[in-house]
C-alpha positions, 0 to 999 in steps of 0.5 A: 305766594309762589310754589317754591319750596321753603327750605333754607335756614339762617345758616344756609342762607348766610352760607349761600351769600358768603359763597356768592360774595367770595367767588373767584374775584378776590383771588384776582382783583386783590393784586391789581388793587395794590397797584393803587393802594400799596401796603394800605390795601387793607384800608381800600378793602374796608372802605369797599366793604363799607360801601357794599354794606350801605347798599346791603342795608337797603337790601336787608330792609326791603327783603324784610318788607317784601320777601320776593324772588324778584327782589330788586325789581319788586322793590323798585316797582313798589317805590315807583307805582306806574313806573313798571318799565323802570322796575323791569330794567332794574330786574333785567340788569340783575338777571343779566349780572347773575347769568353773566357771572355764571358764564364768567365763572365757568370760563375761570373754572375751565382755565384753572382746570386746564392749568392743573391738568395741562390741557389744551386751550381748545378745551376751555369752551367745552369744559365751561359748557359742561360745568354750566350744564352740571350746575344747572342740573343741581339747580333744577334738583332743588334748593336743598340740594343746591344748598348742600353743595354750596355749603361744602364748596363755600367752606373749601373756598374760605379755607384757601383764604384762611390759608393765605392769612395763616401763611402771611401772618406766621411765615411772611418774609416781607415786613410792610409798613401798613401806613405808608403813603399809597403809590397813587396818593390818597386818591389811590385808596379810593381807586383801590376801593372802587376796584376791590368793591367788585369782590363784594358783588353778589350780596344783592342776589341773596334776596332772590332766594327769599321765597325759598327761605324759612321765615324769610322776612327775618332770616334774609336781612340777617343773612345779608348783613352776616355774610357781608360782615364776615366777608369784610373781615376775611378780606381785610385779613387777606389784605394784611397777610398777602403783602407779607408774602410778596412785596406789593410791587410784585403783587400788582404785576401777577395774574394769580396773586394769592396762588403766587403768594402761597408759592413763595412760602410753600413752593409749587405745592402752594400754587397747586393748593390754591389753584385746586381750591379755586376750582371749588370757588369758581364752581360755587360761583357758577351754581350761586349765580345760576340759582339767583338768575333763575329765581329773579326771572321766575319772580318777574314772570310770576309778577307778569313781567316775563312770559307766564311760561317762565313762572312754571314750578316743577311739582316734583322738585319745587324749582322753576324749571323753565327759568333754570333752563333759561339761565343755563342757556344764556350763560352757555350762549355767552361762553360760546360767543367768547369762544368765537370772539376771544377772551376779551369779550367775556371781560367786557361782559363781566364789566358790563354786568357789574356796571348794570348791578351798580345802576340797579343798586342806585335805584334800590337805594333810592327806593329804600328812601322813598318807601321809608317816607311813604310806606308805614308798614312793618319792617323786620329790619329797619335802617337807622340814621334818619335826618329830617325825614331822609334816610342817610345810609342809602343816600350815602350808598347812592353817592358812593355807587355813582363815584365807583361808576365814575372811577372804575368804568372808562371803557367805551365797549363796556358802556356800549354793551351795557346800553345794548343790554338795556335796549334788549330789555326794552325790546323784551318789555315792549314785546310782552306788552303787546302780548298782554303779559302784565302784572299780577301780584 
């Protein structure tokens, strides 16, 4: 086993997951979801939570069987012996998702800070880069230090959602019909679920800290399911409350729906409070995604899938120093490209990383089905629901992930960018094969 320091308890692992899931996505995407679902947005939220939970069950079972930092990569490798290229691409896409998520969150952080302090737009890139450097340093300092920051920031960002819930349920001036026909018809419920599903993305990265978690085989599965359940409840309550603060027709048109909704009741101070909390939310996302991307890269290097220098552990900090640097450099590069090419690039990068994550989910779900049939080994967490030797929850999860891809990804640029990421991964894989950097276990 690796030299990473085991320090995370169940509480810390769960808070790490909640921080990854909450992020900044819910603060923006919930408004766009009302365009499809109207006041029945709560149904879309619960459906999206169910879809996430089905794949979360796969990660829970596999992380219990294989508590490895390389997580998704290692699960697919175990399910498909001899298909190391496929496993590498799955791990590569999760790494890209995490590094890109850090870049996207850093830009969101800079935008909120600029809005609060009335700074010029030319400072967005420098602020983003400074935030990445700062949280890369915290990432390098150690998992305990990262966890302390994560727990504090997660509590603060959750308080913003709790504030919206309390305001909506107690002071909301709107009386919506929660069972009225959706504006886009019943298909709109599904379309809304496909959109808000991305507010749940991040749970899959919890498994990347397995080698730094105490009793990981039992702790990580519990943490994944606890984080998903708590976030689903929180999101559903937010969905119910927010349409009491603003009519859904208005929510569908504003860029910061929760902040605008709070402003409706509290005035400008409501917007300022939510914007201030969003600083902690985006910061937490930067840190969580940097930690996760550095760990999966380290795990793949330790297994011989990336250059062996990336498997180096800082003996003083117990952290993978070189992959910490790598994750920060890639996130910074994406921010610089965004500064040169314009904001639409980072939107396409974010969508491409989400598409890559969904593709990885499909293979992880399939790996769960295959390993259940083939591997008779101890499973600290075991999914129920097997019919004639076929595990049903991950099968349904696979179908629903494909459905989300069909419903949510129509932009050619996003598909081109995802294809480019795969090609770069294949090039890296081919280069490593020539160097003879191959699998240890």
